[in-house]
C-alpha positions as CSV (number, residue, x, y, z in Angstrom):
1,M,71.8,50.4,82.8
2,N,68.1,50.7,83.2
3,N,67.7,54.0,84.9
4,D,64.1,53.2,86.1
5,S,65.3,50.0,87.8
6,S,68.1,51.8,89.4
7,S,65.9,54.6,90.7
8,R,63.4,52.0,92.0
9,I,66.2,50.2,93.9
10,V,67.6,53.5,95.3
11,A,64.1,54.5,96.6
12,A,63.6,51.1,98.2
13,L,67.0,51.0,99.9
14,R,66.5,54.5,101.2
15,L,63.4,53.3,103.0
16,W,65.3,50.3,104.3
17,V,68.2,52.4,105.5
18,A,65.9,54.9,107.2
19,A,64.3,52.1,109.3
20,A,67.6,50.3,110.1
21,A,70.0,51.0,112.9
22,P,73.4,52.7,112.3
23,G,75.9,50.1,111.3
24,A,73.3,47.6,110.1
25,K,74.5,45.4,107.3
26,L,72.7,45.6,104.0
27,P,71.6,42.4,102.1
28,S,74.3,41.1,99.8
29,T,74.4,42.1,96.1
30,R,73.1,38.6,95.2
31,Q,70.2,39.0,97.5
32,L,69.3,42.4,96.1
33,V,69.5,41.1,92.5
34,A,67.1,38.4,93.4
35,K,64.7,40.6,95.3
36,H,64.5,43.4,92.8
37,Q,64.9,41.3,89.6
38,A,67.7,43.5,88.3
39,S,71.2,43.0,87.0
40,P,74.2,43.1,89.3
41,V,75.4,46.2,87.4
42,T,72.1,48.0,88.1
43,V,72.3,47.1,91.8
44,Q,75.9,48.3,92.0
45,K,74.9,51.6,90.4
46,A,72.2,52.0,93.0
47,L,74.6,51.3,95.8
48,Q,77.0,53.9,94.4
49,V,74.3,56.5,94.5
50,L,73.6,55.8,98.1
51,T,77.3,55.8,99.0
52,A,77.7,59.2,97.3
53,Q,74.8,60.5,99.3
54,G,76.5,59.4,102.5
55,L,73.8,56.9,103.5
56,I,75.9,53.7,103.3
57,E,79.5,52.7,103.3
58,S,81.3,49.8,101.9
59,R,83.9,47.8,103.8
60,P,85.9,45.7,101.3
61,G,85.7,42.0,102.1
62,V,83.1,42.5,104.8
63,G,80.0,44.0,103.2
64,T,77.9,47.2,102.9
65,F,76.6,48.9,106.0
66,V,74.3,51.8,107.1
67,R,76.6,54.7,107.7
68,A,76.6,55.9,111.3
69,V,75.5,59.5,111.6
70,R,78.3,61.6,113.1
71,T,76.8,64.3,115.3
72,A,78.6,67.7,115.1
73,R,80.1,69.0,118.3
74,P,82.0,72.2,119.1
75,L,85.7,71.8,118.6
76,D,88.1,73.4,121.1
77,Y,91.5,74.4,119.8
78,G,92.3,76.5,122.8
79,W,95.3,74.3,123.8
80,Q,97.1,75.5,120.7
81,T,97.2,79.0,122.1
82,A,99.6,77.8,124.8
83,A,101.5,75.5,122.5
84,L,102.2,78.1,119.8
85,R,102.9,81.0,122.1
86,S,103.0,84.5,120.5
87,P,104.4,84.7,117.0
88,S,108.0,85.9,116.7
89,S,106.7,88.5,114.2
90,T,103.4,89.8,113.0
91,L,102.8,88.2,109.6
92,P,100.9,90.1,107.0
93,S,97.6,88.6,105.9
94,S,97.3,86.9,102.5
95,S,97.2,89.5,99.7
96,G,93.9,90.6,98.2
97,T,95.5,90.0,94.8
98,M,95.1,86.3,95.4
99,R,91.3,86.4,95.8
100,N,89.0,84.5,93.5
101,V,85.9,86.5,92.6
102,S,82.9,85.9,90.4
103,G,83.2,86.0,86.7
104,E,80.7,88.8,86.4
105,A,82.9,91.3,88.3
106,I,85.4,93.5,86.5
107,W,88.9,92.4,87.8
108,F,91.6,94.9,88.4
109,H,93.1,93.3,91.5
110,S,94.8,90.1,90.3
111,G,98.6,89.8,90.0
112,Y,98.4,87.2,87.1
113,P,97.7,87.7,83.4
114,D,94.5,86.4,81.9
115,R,94.4,83.0,80.2
116,E,94.1,84.6,76.8
117,L,97.6,86.1,77.3
118,L,99.2,82.7,77.9
119,P,100.7,80.4,75.3
120,E,98.0,77.8,75.8
121,R,98.7,75.7,72.8
122,L,102.5,75.5,73.6
123,V,101.8,74.7,77.3
124,R,99.3,71.9,76.5
125,S,101.7,70.3,74.0
126,A,104.6,70.6,76.3
127,L,102.8,69.0,79.2
128,A,101.7,66.1,77.0
129,R,105.3,65.5,75.8
130,A,106.7,65.8,79.3
131,A,104.2,63.2,80.5
132,R,105.4,60.7,78.0
133,G,109.1,61.3,78.8
134,D,111.4,60.2,81.6
135,A,110.7,63.4,83.6
136,A,107.3,62.0,84.5
137,L,108.9,59.2,86.6
138,S,112.4,60.3,87.6
139,R,113.8,62.5,90.3
140,P,115.8,65.5,88.9
141,P,118.9,66.9,90.6
142,A,118.4,69.2,93.5
143,A,119.7,72.2,91.6
144,G,117.5,71.5,88.6
145,M,117.5,69.7,85.2
146,P,120.9,70.5,83.5
147,N,119.2,71.6,80.2
148,L,116.9,74.0,82.1
149,Q,119.8,75.4,84.1
150,Q,121.7,75.9,80.8
151,W,118.7,77.8,79.3
152,F,118.5,80.2,82.2
153,A,122.3,80.8,82.2
154,Q,122.3,81.2,78.4
155,E,119.5,83.8,78.4
156,L,121.4,85.9,81.0
157,G,124.7,85.3,79.3
158,Q,123.4,86.6,75.9
159,A,122.8,90.0,77.5
160,T,126.1,90.1,79.3
161,P,128.5,92.8,77.8
162,V,132.0,92.1,76.8
163,G,134.4,92.2,79.7
164,V,132.0,90.7,82.2
165,T,132.1,86.9,82.7
166,P,128.7,85.4,82.0
167,P,127.1,82.9,84.4
168,T,127.4,79.2,83.9
169,P,124.7,76.6,84.3
170,N,126.2,75.5,87.6
171,D,125.4,79.0,89.0
172,V,121.6,78.3,88.4
173,I,119.2,76.8,90.9
174,V,115.7,76.0,89.6
175,L,112.9,77.0,92.0
176,P,109.2,76.0,92.3
177,G,108.2,79.6,91.7
178,S,110.1,82.7,92.7
179,Q,108.1,83.2,96.0
180,S,109.8,80.2,97.7
181,G,113.1,81.4,96.3
182,L,112.8,84.7,98.1
183,S,112.3,82.9,101.4
184,S,115.3,80.7,100.8
185,I,117.5,83.7,99.8
186,F,116.5,85.8,102.8
187,R,117.2,82.9,105.2
188,A,120.5,82.1,103.5
189,L,121.9,85.6,102.9
190,V,120.3,87.7,105.6
191,G,119.0,85.6,108.5
192,A,116.4,86.1,111.2
193,G,116.7,89.4,113.1
194,Q,119.1,90.9,110.5
195,P,118.3,94.0,108.4
196,L,117.2,93.8,104.8
197,L,116.8,96.9,102.6
198,I,113.7,96.9,100.4
199,E,112.3,99.5,98.1
200,S,109.1,101.2,99.3
201,P,106.7,100.5,97.8
202,S,107.6,97.0,96.8
203,Y,106.3,93.5,96.0
204,W,103.9,92.4,98.8
205,G,105.2,88.8,98.5
206,A,108.8,89.9,99.3
207,I,107.5,91.7,102.3
208,L,105.6,88.6,103.4
209,A,108.7,86.4,102.8
210,A,110.8,88.7,104.9
211,A,108.2,88.6,107.7
212,Q,108.0,84.8,107.6
213,T,111.8,84.5,107.9
214,G,112.1,87.0,110.7
215,V,114.1,89.4,108.7
216,R,114.1,93.0,109.8
217,V,112.9,95.1,106.9
218,V,114.3,98.6,106.2
219,P,112.3,100.6,103.7
220,V,114.1,102.7,101.1
221,P,111.9,105.2,99.2
222,T,111.7,104.6,95.5
223,G,110.2,106.3,92.4
224,P,109.6,105.7,88.8
225,D,113.3,105.7,88.1
226,G,114.3,103.7,91.2
227,P,115.7,104.7,94.6
228,D,118.2,107.5,95.0
229,P,121.7,106.0,95.3
230,A,122.5,108.4,98.2
231,D,119.5,107.0,100.1
232,V,120.7,103.5,99.5
233,D,124.2,104.3,100.6
234,R,122.9,105.9,103.8
235,A,120.6,103.0,104.6
236,F,123.5,100.5,104.2
237,A,125.8,102.6,106.4
238,E,123.2,103.2,109.1
239,T,121.8,99.7,109.4
240,G,124.8,97.5,108.5
241,A,122.5,95.6,106.1
242,R,124.2,93.2,103.7
243,A,121.3,92.8,101.2
244,F,118.9,95.0,99.2
245,Y,115.8,93.5,97.5
246,V,115.2,95.4,94.2
247,Q,113.1,95.3,91.0
248,P,115.0,97.3,88.4
249,N,112.7,96.3,85.5
250,F,108.9,97.0,85.6
251,A,108.7,97.0,89.3
252,N,105.6,95.7,91.1
253,P,103.6,97.8,91.9
254,R,105.0,101.0,90.3
255,G,105.9,99.6,86.9
256,G,109.1,101.7,86.9
257,Q,112.4,100.8,85.2
258,W,115.9,101.9,86.3
259,T,118.1,103.6,83.8
260,P,121.4,101.9,83.2
261,E,123.2,104.7,84.9
262,R,121.0,104.4,88.0
263,G,121.6,100.6,88.1
264,D,125.4,101.1,87.9
265,Q,125.3,103.6,90.7
266,I,123.4,101.3,93.0
267,L,125.6,98.4,92.1
268,D,128.6,100.5,93.0
269,V,127.0,101.3,96.4
270,A,126.5,97.5,97.0
271,R,130.1,96.8,96.1
272,R,131.4,99.5,98.5
273,H,129.4,98.0,101.3
274,G,130.2,94.4,100.5
275,A,126.5,93.7,100.1
276,F,124.1,91.7,97.9
277,L,121.4,93.0,95.5
278,V,118.6,90.5,95.3
279,E,117.3,91.3,91.8
280,D,113.7,90.1,91.2
281,D,113.1,90.0,87.4
282,W,109.5,88.8,87.7
283,A,108.3,90.8,84.6
284,H,111.2,89.9,82.2
285,D,108.7,88.7,79.5
286,F,106.4,91.7,79.9
287,G,108.2,94.5,78.2
288,I,106.0,96.9,76.2
289,T,108.0,99.9,75.0
290,S,111.3,98.8,76.6
291,D,113.3,95.7,77.1
292,P,114.6,94.6,80.4
293,V,118.4,94.7,81.0
294,P,119.1,92.8,84.3
295,L,121.6,94.2,86.7
296,A,123.0,90.7,86.9
297,T,124.5,91.2,83.4
298,R,126.9,93.8,84.7
299,D,128.1,91.9,87.7
300,D,130.4,88.9,87.8
301,A,131.7,89.2,91.4
302,G,128.6,87.7,93.0
303,H,127.0,90.8,94.3
304,V,123.8,90.3,92.3
305,V,121.6,87.4,93.2
306,Y,119.2,87.2,90.2
307,I,115.7,85.7,90.2
308,R,114.0,85.0,86.9
309,S,110.4,83.6,86.9
310,L,108.4,81.8,84.2
311,T,105.2,81.3,86.2
312,K,103.3,84.4,85.0
313,S,104.4,84.3,81.4
314,V,104.2,80.5,80.7
315,S,101.4,79.4,83.0
316,T,100.3,79.7,86.6
317,A,100.1,75.9,86.6
318,I,103.8,75.6,85.8
319,R,105.5,77.3,88.8
320,I,109.1,77.4,87.6
321,A,111.7,80.1,88.3
322,A,115.4,80.1,88.9
323,V,118.0,82.0,91.0
324,T,121.4,82.7,89.6
325,A,124.0,83.2,92.3
326,R,127.8,82.8,92.4
327,G,130.3,81.7,95.0
328,P,129.4,80.6,98.5
329,A,126.1,82.4,98.3
330,R,124.9,79.9,95.8
331,E,125.8,77.0,98.0
332,R,124.0,78.5,101.0
333,I,120.8,79.1,98.9
334,L,121.0,75.5,97.5
335,A,121.3,74.1,101.1
336,Q,118.1,76.1,102.0
337,R,116.3,74.8,99.0
338,A,117.2,71.2,99.7
339,A,115.9,71.6,103.2
340,E,112.6,73.1,102.1
341,S,111.7,71.1,99.0
342,M,114.6,68.7,98.0
343,Y,113.9,69.2,94.3
344,V,111.5,70.7,91.8
345,S,109.1,68.5,89.9
346,G,110.9,67.2,86.8
347,L,107.6,67.1,84.9
348,L,107.1,70.9,85.3
349,Q,110.7,71.6,84.6
350,A,110.6,69.6,81.3
351,A,107.3,71.3,80.3
352,A,108.7,74.8,81.0
353,L,111.9,74.1,79.0
354,D,109.8,72.7,76.2
355,V,107.7,75.9,76.0
356,V,110.5,78.4,76.0
357,T,112.6,76.5,73.4
358,Q,109.8,76.2,70.9
359,P,109.9,78.6,67.9
360,G,106.4,79.7,68.8
361,W,107.6,81.1,72.1
362,Q,109.2,84.2,70.5
363,T,106.2,84.6,68.3
364,H,104.0,84.5,71.4
365,L,106.1,87.1,73.2
366,R,105.9,89.6,70.3
367,S,102.1,89.2,70.3
368,L,102.0,89.5,74.1
369,R,103.8,92.9,73.9
370,Q,101.2,94.2,71.5
371,Q,98.3,93.0,73.6
372,L,99.7,94.4,76.8
373,Q,100.3,97.8,75.1
374,A,96.7,97.9,73.9
375,R,95.4,97.0,77.3
376,R,97.6,99.4,79.1
377,D,96.7,102.3,76.9
378,L,93.0,101.5,77.1
379,L,93.1,101.5,80.9
380,V,95.1,104.7,81.1
381,T,92.6,106.5,78.8
382,S,89.7,105.1,80.8
383,I,91.2,106.3,84.1
384,R,91.9,109.8,82.6
385,D,88.4,110.0,81.4
386,H,86.5,108.8,84.4
387,V,88.9,109.1,87.4
388,P,90.5,112.6,86.9
389,Q,91.5,112.6,90.6
390,A,93.9,109.7,90.1
391,H,97.5,110.6,89.3
392,L,99.9,108.4,87.3
393,D,103.5,109.3,87.9
394,A,104.8,107.7,84.8
395,L,103.4,105.4,82.0
396,P,104.9,102.0,82.7
397,R,107.1,100.7,79.9
398,G,106.4,97.1,80.9
399,G,104.9,94.9,83.5
400,L,101.2,94.4,84.3
401,N,100.1,97.3,86.5
402,L,99.2,100.9,86.9
403,W,100.1,102.6,90.2
404,L,97.7,105.5,90.9
405,R,97.8,108.0,93.6
406,L,94.5,109.3,94.9
407,P,93.7,112.3,97.0
408,D,95.2,112.1,100.5
409,A,91.8,112.2,102.2
410,T,90.6,109.0,100.4
411,D,89.3,106.3,102.6
412,L,90.9,103.4,100.8
413,P,89.1,100.5,102.7
414,R,85.8,102.2,102.0
415,L,86.6,102.8,98.4
416,V,87.5,99.1,97.9
417,R,84.2,98.1,99.5
418,D,82.2,100.5,97.4
419,C,83.9,99.4,94.2
420,E,83.2,95.8,95.0
421,D,79.6,96.5,95.7
422,A,79.5,98.1,92.2
423,G,81.1,94.9,90.7
424,V,84.6,96.2,90.4
425,I,87.5,94.6,92.3
426,I,90.5,96.8,93.0
427,A,93.6,96.5,95.2
428,A,94.4,99.1,97.8
429,G,98.1,100.0,97.7
430,T,98.7,99.6,101.4
431,E,100.0,96.1,101.2
432,W,102.9,97.1,98.9
433,F,104.4,99.3,101.6
434,P,106.8,97.6,104.1
435,A,106.0,100.4,106.6
436,E,103.4,103.1,106.7
437,P,102.0,104.0,103.3
438,A,103.3,107.2,101.7
439,G,99.9,108.2,100.5
440,A,96.6,106.8,99.2
441,F,97.3,104.5,96.3
442,I,95.6,101.8,94.3
443,R,97.1,99.2,91.9
444,L,95.2,98.3,88.8
445,N,96.2,95.3,86.7
446,Y,95.6,95.7,83.0
447,S,96.2,92.0,82.1
448,G,93.0,90.6,83.6
449,P,90.0,89.2,81.9
450,N,87.6,91.2,79.7
451,P,89.6,94.3,78.7
452,G,86.5,95.6,76.9
453,A,85.0,96.3,80.4
454,Y,87.9,98.6,81.4
455,P,86.1,101.9,80.5
456,E,83.0,100.8,82.5
457,G,85.2,99.7,85.4
458,A,87.0,103.0,85.5
459,R,83.6,104.8,85.4
460,R,82.5,102.9,88.5
461,I,85.7,103.6,90.3
462,G,85.3,107.3,89.5
463,E,81.7,107.3,90.7
464,A,82.7,105.6,94.0
465,L,85.5,108.1,94.5
466,A,83.3,111.1,93.6
467,L,80.6,110.0,96.0
468,Q,83.1,109.6,98.8
469,S,84.4,113.1,98.2
470,H,80.8,114.5,98.1
471,L,79.9,112.8,101.4
472,S,83.1,114.0,103.0
473,G,82.5,117.6,101.8
474,A,78.9,117.5,103.0
475,G,80.1,116.3,106.4
476,N,82.4,119.3,106.7
477,T,79.7,121.9,106.0
């Protein structure tokens, strides 16, 4: 294409369009070719430029016309207020961990690992192979591809001790990410208006899912080693709840891990009350100095409903997880899933299965463990050097986060704003509490981009916190 000829035609047509009435028909391509002594390709390129600029529009089989200017007018959605009525429950706003921020900022807020921590080569190869296979064009079963169901069941079964019956592939339901699975489980096993026990603090997404399903959340205090079994027993007895949402391994946000003894005690409490434990094993692949041992490996009576996610460890673009449940609970969850999404993309299922069955997957996990430990330790050292006011209950043995308590007088919203003004994005801990926060906390993710900036990020947090303390002290003199 002759760029000069194309530009000349664009300039001439812009003048023609400016003088024409809205809806006026442009000369035909043949006429424009003759008038401007240009090739049909050059004329078409010029018309494409004007179309992209919103000046003309093509109507197939009719011609090309000057586009009518649509004047903006105020839009009134007031009628929806009456149609929607008041919400049945107050829904939490979207989490700050989902924000996209500029690349220049130092990220501590995100809930996802940085791209350099993902098995990129395995993912790209798996997607290419899946696109060439039958999964790209066929509909998988509602419960998931049999081979992927088998993989999830086998992984859990390998950790199941002698004397406990391991799960079968038929116990597994593949999910489009664990978040949608939580909603289905809460609807199927708890129901709107019914109580659900939940650790406090706990995963903000579980709190959101409970609110969306109308479940009544009952907080149970938890610490680095998990909740006190006596508190759990009392909560079941007082509320009549039939389910408890838990994260025994590398909990979000605390990073804590239950001991086997604590897990057995809480499992015994659930058995006595005829209740479910909804075990969210979101960080199964993020062990650092400890390996996860799911509660589900010690239960074969259907008390533990086990969620295992691959989204964070494989790729955020491959939202694949699974729930393992036994008995009628499994059928109810499957019915909810069928109503919500019918089935999960076979292409994504095939890609996920390809990644986790490659020899390179275990190699990647070993490398990931080393990288997470180095990042965690760097951030811990940086916080101790620059934010001495921050208290870390326990060094997390896995997961992606540090959970730090700040002085009670800390103005968290202001601290978040001041840090952002300084180019550091942090997450206030308030959204991880299902009720009132038990103190001033922040959650810092050590799997984000640019770990070399952790010391500088910690220094800026420390400065913002020190300035706040100074101003508060000055105001009290």
